[in-house]
GULO-51062 format. One line per 3 residues: number of its first residue (from 0); for each residue x, y, z of C-alpha. Coordinates in steps of 0.5 Angstrom, whole numbers, plus 500, padded with zeros to 3 digits. Each point is the difference from the previous one (the first is absolute). Layout:
// GULO-51062
NUM	X,Y,Z | ...;
***
This chain:
// GULO-51062
0	500,500,500 | 503,507,498 | 502,505,505;
3	496,507,500 | 505,505,496 | 500,507,504;
6	504,506,497 | 505,503,504 | 496,507,500;
9	493,497,502 | 498,501,507 | 497,493,503;
12	499,500,507 | 503,494,504 | 492,498,502;
15	498,500,493 | 499,493,497 | 502,500,493;
18	498,493,496 | 505,496,496 | 501,502,493;
21	498,507,501 | 504,506,498 | 500,507,503;
24	503,505,496 | 503,507,501 | 498,505,505;
27	494,495,502 | 498,500,507 | 496,494,504;
30	498,502,507 | 500,496,506 | 496,494,500;
33	498,500,493 | 499,493,497 | 502,499,493;
36	499,494,496 | 504,496,495 | 502,502,493;
39	498,508,501 | 503,506,497 | 500,506,504;
42	502,506,495 | 505,506,501 | 497,504,505;
45	494,496,502 | 498,501,507 | 497,494,505;
48	497,502,506 | 500,497,507 | 496,493,500;
51	498,500,493 | 499,493,498 | 502,499,492;
54	499,493,497 | 504,496,495 | 502,503,493;
57	498,507,501 | 503,506,496 | 500,506,503;
60	503,505,495 | 504,506,501 | 498,505,506;
63	494,496,501 | 498,502,508 | 496,495,504;
66	498,502,506 | 498,496,506 | 496,495,502;
69	499,499,492 | 500,493,498 | 502,498,493;
72	498,492,498 | 504,496,495 | 501,503,493;
75	498,507,501 | 503,505,496 | 501,507,502;
78	503,505,495 | 504,506,500 | 499,505,506;
81	493,497,502 | 498,502,507 | 496,496,505;
84	498,504,505 | 498,499,507 | 497,506,503;
87	493,502,498 | 500,507,504 | 507,502,500;
90	503,505,505 | 507,502,502 | 498,503,507;
93	494,499,504 | 495,506,502 | 505,502,506;
96	505,501,495 | 504,494,502 | 504,496,495;
99	496,493,499 | 504,494,502 | 499,492,498;
102	495,499,505 | 496,507,499 | 496,497,493;
105	498,493,498 | 503,497,493 | 495,497,495;
108	504,496,495 | 498,498,493 | 499,493,498;
111	502,498,493 | 498,493,498 | 504,495,496;
114	502,501,493 | 497,508,500 | 504,505,497;
117	501,508,502 | 502,504,494 | 505,506,500;
120	498,505,505 | 494,498,502 | 498,501,508;
123	496,495,504 | 497,504,506 | 500,497,507;
126	496,493,502 | 498,499,492 | 500,493,497;
129	502,498,493 | 497,494,498 | 504,494,497;
132	503,501,493 | 497,507,499 | 503,505,497;
135	501,508,502 | 502,504,494 | 506,505,501;
138	498,506,504 | 494,498,502 | 497,502,508;
141	497,494,503 | 495,502,505 | 495,494,500;
144	502,492,500 | 501,497,493 | 497,494,499;
147	504,494,497 | 502,500,493 | 497,508,499;
150	504,505,496 | 499,506,503 | 503,507,498;
153	499,508,502 | 499,504,506 | 497,497,503;
156	501,494,497 | 494,496,497 | 499,494,496;
159	501,500,493 | 500,493,498 | 503,493,502;
162	506,497,500 | 502,492,500 | 506,497,504;
165	504,502,494 | 499,507,501 | 497,502,493;
168	493,503,500 | 495,494,499 | 495,500,494;
171	492,499,501 | 498,494,496 | 493,500,503;
174	495,503,505 | 504,499,507 | 506,496,496;
177	507,502,499 | 506,497,497 | 507,502,500;
180	503,501,493 | 507,497,502 | 498,494,504;
183	493,498,498 | 498,500,507 | 493,502,502;
186	497,504,505 | 493,501,503 | 497,507,502;
189	495,500,505 | 497,506,504 | 507,504,499;
192	504,495,501 | 504,495,496 | 502,493,501;
195	504,495,496 | 496,495,496 | 505,494,502;
198	504,503,506 | 507,500,499 | 499,500,492;
201	500,492,500;
***
């Protein structure tokens, strides 16, 4: 099993766990108690906050910011300069003018489900969930939960289509039925949700 590869300029806390085969590149920062799975790629200048949990085969592109207590499942893609926030009502100081500290506010993490992708410079607000294999367009601002397989874009982000496991837009073949032009996998739409006709594409 291959060891993790950590660039000398990266800042990885001794209490962080970095899985086998994972690469942490120039100037990335991995904070205390963060857990990264195997075969991940953490790009230049990326930030992973304290206690963040990241699965296997996850890619964080350059300057992506993942604030605690976010959870990223396996095979998630986070594009360049994406921000996963953790505070719905941020303030630097309290009403008395005192600087806020860690215990003065409640962090709400973003959850990104397996296989989902977040396009460059998109922002996901605190506490939101991105569904399995969903695709968030570049520059989108996600203020509501995103369903599995949804393609969302805009500010605030809205669903503009569906994508399959391969990440390409699905084509509608009949009422409530969709097909991936790349793999041929079929999906069923019902009441604003999409499911695989044969789970796992088999």
